[in-house]
MARVO-371780 format. One record per residue: residue number from 1; residue in three letters; z, x, y of N, C-alpha, C in turn. Coordinates in Angstrom, 2 decimals, padded with zeros to 5 digits, always signed. Example, Ala and Ser with C-alpha at 12.3 -4.5 7.8 and 13.67 -1.06 7.14 Angstrom:
BEGIN
<site 1,'ALA',<+007.80,+013.19,-005.69>,<+007.80,+012.30,-004.50>,<+007.80,+013.20,-003.30>>
<site 2,'SER',<+007.08,+012.85,-002.25>,<+007.14,+013.67,-001.06>,<+007.87,+012.90,+000.03>>
//
This chain:
BEGIN
<site 1,'MET',<-052.05,-006.68,+003.87>,<-051.44,-007.92,+004.30>,<-050.17,-007.63,+005.13>>
<site 2,'LEU',<-049.36,-006.66,+004.67>,<-048.13,-006.32,+005.37>,<-048.43,-005.80,+006.77>>
<site 3,'TYR',<-049.49,-004.99,+006.90>,<-049.82,-004.45,+008.22>,<-050.27,-005.55,+009.17>>
<site 4,'ARG',<-051.05,-006.50,+008.66>,<-051.51,-007.59,+009.51>,<-050.35,-008.46,+009.96>>
<site 5,'VAL',<-049.47,-008.80,+009.06>,<-048.29,-009.60,+009.41>,<-047.43,-008.84,+010.41>>
<site 6,'SER',<-047.27,-007.54,+010.20>,<-046.48,-006.73,+011.13>,<-047.13,-006.72,+012.52>>
<site 7,'ALA',<-048.45,-006.60,+012.58>,<-049.15,-006.62,+013.86>,<-048.97,-007.98,+014.55>>
<site 8,'ASP',<-049.07,-009.05,+013.78>,<-048.88,-010.39,+014.35>,<-047.46,-010.59,+014.86>>
<site 9,'LEU',<-046.49,-010.10,+014.12>,<-045.10,-010.19,+014.56>,<-044.87,-009.36,+015.82>>
<site 10,'LEU',<-045.54,-008.22,+015.89>,<-045.43,-007.38,+017.08>,<-046.03,-008.09,+018.30>>
<site 11,'VAL',<-047.11,-008.84,+018.10>,<-047.69,-009.62,+019.20>,<-046.67,-010.65,+019.69>>
<site 12,'LEU',<-046.00,-011.32,+018.76>,<-044.98,-012.31,+019.14>,<-043.83,-011.64,+019.88>>
<site 13,'LEU',<-043.40,-010.47,+019.42>,<-042.35,-009.72,+020.11>,<-042.81,-009.33,+021.51>>
<site 14,'HIS',<-044.04,-008.88,+021.63>,<-044.60,-008.49,+022.91>,<-044.62,-009.68,+023.87>>
<site 15,'LEU',<-045.06,-010.82,+023.38>,<-045.10,-012.02,+024.20>,<-043.69,-012.45,+024.61>>
<site 16,'ALA',<-042.75,-012.38,+023.69>,<-041.36,-012.72,+024.02>,<-040.81,-011.78,+025.09>>
<site 17,'PHE',<-041.15,-010.50,+024.99>,<-040.71,-009.55,+026.00>,<-041.29,-009.90,+027.36>>
<site 18,'ILE',<-042.57,-010.27,+027.40>,<-043.20,-010.64,+028.66>,<-042.51,-011.87,+029.26>>
<site 19,'VAL',<-042.22,-012.86,+028.44>,<-041.52,-014.06,+028.92>,<-040.14,-013.65,+029.45>>
<site 20,'PHE',<-039.45,-012.77,+028.75>,<-038.14,-012.30,+029.19>,<-038.25,-011.55,+030.51>>
<site 21,'VAL',<-039.29,-010.73,+030.66>,<-039.50,-009.99,+031.91>,<-039.68,-010.96,+033.07>>
<site 22,'VAL',<-040.48,-011.98,+032.87>,<-040.79,-012.91,+033.95>,<-039.62,-013.85,+034.24>>
<site 23,'ALA',<-039.00,-014.41,+033.21>,<-038.01,-015.47,+033.44>,<-036.63,-015.16,+032.88>>
<site 24,'GLY',<-036.44,-013.97,+032.36>,<-035.16,-013.63,+031.76>,<-034.00,-013.61,+032.73>>
<site 25,'GLY',<-034.30,-013.50,+034.01>,<-033.23,-013.56,+035.01>,<-032.47,-014.87,+034.95>>
<site 26,'LEU',<-033.12,-015.90,+034.46>,<-032.44,-017.20,+034.34>,<-031.26,-017.13,+033.36>>
<site 27,'THR',<-031.34,-016.23,+032.38>,<-030.23,-016.10,+031.43>,<-028.97,-015.57,+032.10>>
<site 28,'VAL',<-029.16,-014.88,+033.23>,<-028.03,-014.28,+033.93>,<-027.13,-015.36,+034.54>>
<site 29,'PHE',<-027.68,-016.54,+034.81>,<-026.86,-017.64,+035.33>,<-025.75,-018.01,+034.35>>
<site 30,'LYS',<-026.07,-017.93,+033.06>,<-025.07,-018.27,+032.03>,<-024.29,-017.04,+031.57>>
<site 31,'TRP',<-024.99,-015.96,+031.36>,<-024.36,-014.73,+030.87>,<-024.65,-013.61,+031.87>>
<site 32,'HIS',<-023.71,-013.33,+032.72>,<-023.92,-012.34,+033.78>,<-024.25,-010.95,+033.23>>
<site 33,'TRP',<-023.73,-010.62,+032.07>,<-023.98,-009.31,+031.47>,<-025.45,-009.11,+031.12>>
<site 34,'MET',<-026.24,-010.19,+031.02>,<-027.66,-010.06,+030.69>,<-028.43,-009.31,+031.78>>
<site 35,'ALA',<-027.86,-009.25,+032.99>,<-028.52,-008.50,+034.06>,<-028.71,-007.04,+033.66>>
<site 36,'PHE',<-027.77,-006.50,+032.88>,<-027.87,-005.10,+032.46>,<-029.03,-004.87,+031.49>>
<site 37,'ILE',<-029.50,-005.93,+030.87>,<-030.66,-005.84,+029.98>,<-031.92,-006.27,+030.74>>
<site 38,'HIS',<-031.79,-007.34,+031.52>,<-032.97,-007.89,+032.16>,<-033.52,-007.04,+033.30>>
<site 39,'VAL',<-032.66,-006.51,+034.15>,<-033.16,-005.73,+035.29>,<-034.02,-004.54,+034.83>>
<site 40,'PRO',<-033.57,-003.74,+033.85>,<-034.46,-002.66,+033.38>,<-035.75,-003.19,+032.74>>
<site 41,'ALA',<-035.66,-004.30,+032.00>,<-036.86,-004.87,+031.38>,<-037.84,-005.35,+032.44>>
<site 42,'ALA',<-037.35,-006.04,+033.47>,<-038.22,-006.53,+034.53>,<-038.82,-005.37,+035.32>>
<site 43,'THR',<-038.03,-004.34,+035.54>,<-038.52,-003.15,+036.23>,<-039.65,-002.51,+035.43>>
<site 44,'TRP',<-039.43,-002.36,+034.12>,<-040.45,-001.80,+033.24>,<-041.71,-002.64,+033.27>>
<site 45,'GLY',<-041.56,-003.97,+033.17>,<-042.73,-004.86,+033.18>,<-043.52,-004.75,+034.47>>
<site 46,'ALA',<-042.82,-004.71,+035.60>,<-043.51,-004.59,+036.88>,<-044.20,-003.22,+036.99>>
<site 47,'LEU',<-043.52,-002.17,+036.54>,<-044.12,-000.82,+036.60>,<-045.39,-000.73,+035.75>>
<site 48,'ILE',<-045.35,-001.35,+034.58>,<-046.54,-001.35,+033.71>,<-047.73,-001.92,+034.49>>
<site 49,'GLU',<-047.49,-003.00,+035.21>,<-048.58,-003.63,+035.96>,<-048.98,-002.83,+037.19>>
<site 50,'TYR',<-047.99,-002.40,+037.97>,<-048.29,-001.67,+039.20>,<-048.99,-000.34,+038.92>>
<site 51,'ARG',<-048.58,+000.34,+037.88>,<-049.12,+001.67,+037.59>,<-050.37,+001.62,+036.71>>
<site 52,'GLY',<-050.67,+000.44,+036.14>,<-051.82,+000.33,+035.26>,<-051.61,+001.00,+033.92>>
<site 53,'TRP',<-050.35,+001.13,+033.52>,<-050.03,+001.75,+032.23>,<-050.31,+000.77,+031.10>>
<site 54,'ILE',<-050.37,+001.32,+029.91>,<-050.47,+000.50,+028.70>,<-049.09,+000.49,+028.06>>
<site 55,'CYS',<-048.60,-000.68,+027.76>,<-047.30,-000.80,+027.10>,<-047.37,-000.12,+025.74>>
<site 56,'PRO',<-046.33,+000.59,+025.34>,<-046.34,+001.28,+024.04>,<-046.52,+000.35,+022.84>>
<site 57,'LEU',<-046.22,-000.92,+023.02>,<-046.40,-001.86,+021.90>,<-047.88,-002.09,+021.59>>
<site 58,'THR',<-048.74,-001.93,+022.59>,<-050.17,-002.18,+022.40>,<-050.81,-001.18,+021.43>>
<site 59,'PRO',<-050.64,+000.13,+021.62>,<-051.21,+001.06,+020.63>,<-050.58,+000.88,+019.25>>
<site 60,'TRP',<-049.30,+000.54,+019.22>,<-048.62,+000.31,+017.94>,<-049.28,-000.85,+017.20>>
<site 61,'GLU',<-049.54,-001.94,+017.93>,<-050.21,-003.09,+017.32>,<-051.61,-002.70,+016.85>>
<site 62,'ASN',<-052.35,-001.99,+017.70>,<-053.70,-001.57,+017.33>,<-053.69,-000.72,+016.06>>
<site 63,'ASN',<-052.73,+000.18,+015.96>,<-052.63,+001.03,+014.77>,<-052.36,+000.17,+013.53>>
<site 64,'LEU',<-051.46,-000.80,+013.64>,<-051.18,-001.68,+012.50>,<-052.43,-002.48,+012.12>>
<site 65,'ARG',<-053.18,-002.93,+013.11>,<-054.41,-003.69,+012.82>,<-055.43,-002.80,+012.10>>
<site 66,'LYS',<-055.55,-001.56,+012.54>,<-056.48,-000.64,+011.88>,<-056.04,-000.36,+010.45>>
<site 67,'LEU',<-054.74,-000.19,+010.24>,<-054.23,+000.01,+008.88>,<-054.47,-001.21,+008.00>>
<site 68,'ALA',<-054.56,-002.39,+008.62>,<-054.82,-003.62,+007.87>,<-056.32,-003.83,+007.65>>
<site 69,'GLY',<-057.15,-002.88,+008.14>,<-058.58,-003.00,+007.97>,<-059.25,-003.83,+009.05>>
<site 70,'GLU',<-058.50,-004.15,+010.09>,<-059.06,-004.91,+011.21>,<-059.43,-003.94,+012.32>>
<site 71,'GLU',<-060.08,-004.48,+013.33>,<-060.39,-003.66,+014.49>,<-059.30,-003.84,+015.53>>
<site 72,'GLY',<-058.94,-002.76,+016.17>,<-058.02,-002.84,+017.30>,<-058.81,-003.24,+018.54>>
<site 73,'TYR',<-058.19,-003.14,+019.67>,<-058.88,-003.43,+020.92>,<-058.57,-002.33,+021.92>>
<site 74,'THR',<-059.45,-002.17,+022.90>,<-059.32,-001.05,+023.82>,<-058.54,-001.41,+025.08>>
<site 75,'GLU',<-058.55,-002.67,+025.47>,<-057.83,-003.07,+026.68>,<-056.35,-003.28,+026.36>>
<site 76,'GLY',<-055.56,-003.59,+027.36>,<-054.14,-003.82,+027.17>,<-053.83,-005.19,+026.60>>
<site 77,'PHE',<-052.59,-005.38,+026.21>,<-052.12,-006.64,+025.61>,<-052.40,-007.82,+026.52>>
<site 78,'ILE',<-052.07,-007.68,+027.80>,<-052.24,-008.81,+028.73>,<-053.71,-009.19,+028.83>>
<site 79,'GLU',<-054.57,-008.20,+028.97>,<-056.00,-008.50,+029.08>,<-056.52,-009.11,+027.78>>
<site 80,'HIS',<-056.09,-008.60,+026.65>,<-056.62,-009.06,+025.37>,<-056.15,-010.46,+025.00>>
<site 81,'TYR',<-054.88,-010.76,+025.25>,<-054.32,-012.04,+024.82>,<-054.09,-013.03,+025.97>>
<site 82,'ILE',<-053.37,-012.60,+026.98>,<-052.90,-013.51,+028.02>,<-054.00,-013.86,+029.02>>
<site 83,'LEU',<-054.70,-012.86,+029.54>,<-055.69,-013.13,+030.57>,<-056.83,-014.00,+030.08>>
<site 84,'GLN',<-057.14,-013.93,+028.82>,<-058.18,-014.78,+028.28>,<-057.79,-016.25,+028.38>>
<site 85,'LEU',<-056.50,-016.51,+028.38>,<-056.02,-017.89,+028.49>,<-055.90,-018.33,+029.94>>
<site 86,'VAL',<-055.52,-017.42,+030.82>,<-055.17,-017.79,+032.19>,<-056.26,-017.43,+033.19>>
<site 87,'TYR',<-056.86,-016.28,+033.04>,<-057.83,-015.78,+034.01>,<-059.18,-015.60,+033.35>>
<site 88,'PRO',<-060.22,-015.49,+034.16>,<-061.53,-015.16,+033.59>,<-061.48,-013.75,+033.00>>
<site 89,'PRO',<-062.35,-013.43,+032.07>,<-062.34,-012.09,+031.45>,<-062.46,-010.98,+032.49>>
<site 90,'GLY',<-061.80,-009.88,+032.22>,<-061.91,-008.70,+033.08>,<-060.67,-008.45,+033.92>>
<site 91,'LEU',<-059.79,-007.63,+033.42>,<-058.58,-007.28,+034.16>,<-058.92,-006.22,+035.20>>
<site 92,'THR',<-058.59,-006.51,+036.44>,<-058.83,-005.54,+037.52>,<-057.48,-005.03,+038.01>>
<site 93,'ARG',<-057.52,-003.96,+038.77>,<-056.29,-003.43,+039.35>,<-055.67,-004.46,+040.28>>
<site 94,'ASP',<-056.48,-005.22,+041.00>,<-055.95,-006.25,+041.89>,<-055.18,-007.31,+041.10>>
<site 95,'ILE',<-055.72,-007.72,+039.97>,<-055.02,-008.71,+039.14>,<-053.73,-008.11,+038.61>>
<site 96,'GLN',<-053.77,-006.86,+038.16>,<-052.55,-006.22,+037.66>,<-051.50,-006.13,+038.75>>
<site 97,'THR',<-051.91,-005.76,+039.95>,<-050.96,-005.68,+041.07>,<-050.38,-007.06,+041.36>>
<site 98,'THR',<-051.22,-008.08,+041.31>,<-050.75,-009.44,+041.53>,<-049.73,-009.84,+040.46>>
<site 99,'LEU',<-050.01,-009.52,+039.20>,<-049.08,-009.83,+038.12>,<-047.74,-009.12,+038.32>>
<site 100,'GLY',<-047.81,-007.86,+038.71>,<-046.58,-007.12,+038.98>,<-045.80,-007.73,+040.13>>
<site 101,'THR',<-046.50,-008.18,+041.15>,<-045.84,-008.82,+042.29>,<-045.22,-010.15,+041.89>>
<site 102,'ILE',<-045.91,-010.90,+041.06>,<-045.36,-012.18,+040.57>,<-044.05,-011.94,+039.82>>
<site 103,'VAL',<-044.04,-010.93,+038.95>,<-042.81,-010.59,+038.21>,<-041.70,-010.24,+039.19>>
<site 104,'ALA',<-042.01,-009.40,+040.17>,<-040.99,-008.97,+041.13>,<-040.48,-010.15,+041.96>>
<site 105,'VAL',<-041.36,-010.98,+042.47>,<-040.95,-012.09,+043.33>,<-040.13,-013.12,+042.57>>
<site 106,'ILE',<-040.58,-013.50,+041.37>,<-039.83,-014.47,+040.58>,<-038.41,-013.96,+040.34>>
<site 107,'ASN',<-038.30,-012.70,+039.95>,<-036.98,-012.16,+039.63>,<-036.13,-011.94,+040.87>>
<site 108,'LEU',<-036.73,-011.54,+041.98>,<-035.96,-011.42,+043.21>,<-035.41,-012.78,+043.64>>
<site 109,'LEU',<-036.21,-013.82,+043.50>,<-035.73,-015.17,+043.83>,<-034.58,-015.61,+042.90>>
<site 110,'ILE',<-034.74,-015.36,+041.62>,<-033.69,-015.72,+040.67>,<-032.39,-015.01,+041.01>>
<site 111,'TYR',<-032.47,-013.71,+041.24>,<-031.26,-012.95,+041.54>,<-030.69,-013.29,+042.91>>
<site 112,'ALA',<-031.54,-013.65,+043.87>,<-031.04,-014.07,+045.18>,<-030.23,-015.36,+045.05>>
<site 113,'VAL',<-030.73,-016.31,+044.27>,<-029.99,-017.56,+044.05>,<-028.69,-017.27,+043.32>>
<site 114,'LEU',<-028.73,-016.41,+042.33>,<-027.51,-016.05,+041.60>,<-026.49,-015.41,+042.52>>
<site 115,'LEU',<-026.90,-014.45,+043.33>,<-025.98,-013.80,+044.26>,<-025.42,-014.80,+045.27>>
<site 116,'TYR',<-026.25,-015.70,+045.74>,<-025.79,-016.74,+046.67>,<-024.71,-017.60,+046.01>>
<site 117,'ARG',<-024.94,-018.00,+044.77>,<-023.95,-018.82,+044.06>,<-022.65,-018.05,+043.83>>
<site 118,'LEU',<-022.77,-016.78,+043.49>,<-021.57,-015.99,+043.22>,<-020.76,-015.76,+044.49>>
<site 119,'THR',<-021.42,-015.51,+045.60>,<-020.69,-015.26,+046.85>,<-020.15,-016.53,+047.48>>
<site 120,'ARG',<-020.74,-017.67,+047.15>,<-020.31,-018.94,+047.68>,<-019.03,-019.44,+047.00>>
<site 121,'SER',<-018.83,-019.04,+045.75>,<-017.65,-019.56,+045.04>,<-016.44,-018.66,+045.14>>
//
């Protein structure tokens, strides 16, 4: 039971990290110091997609699921959980590249607006 709950909590942490990667730049409008946390996180998130890497949280979750007597999964977190909701089954390199580009563009826009506001005042 503990392993299953731990795996489920890890999924929530993973999802929160993804949300932070995509939109965490918005926190910088209120707390400028968050850029020191968000920029590396967004860079890591984009690299995971561009390079086709598996996030280290995915094997950790799979291991916890196996310890709980469940089956793990072979694909990455995004393909297993997120893409099933948003895209048709089957993560391709093109989709991963697109996801990485979306992360980069959203964050570049957020930081461009922030820099514009800071230089204007």
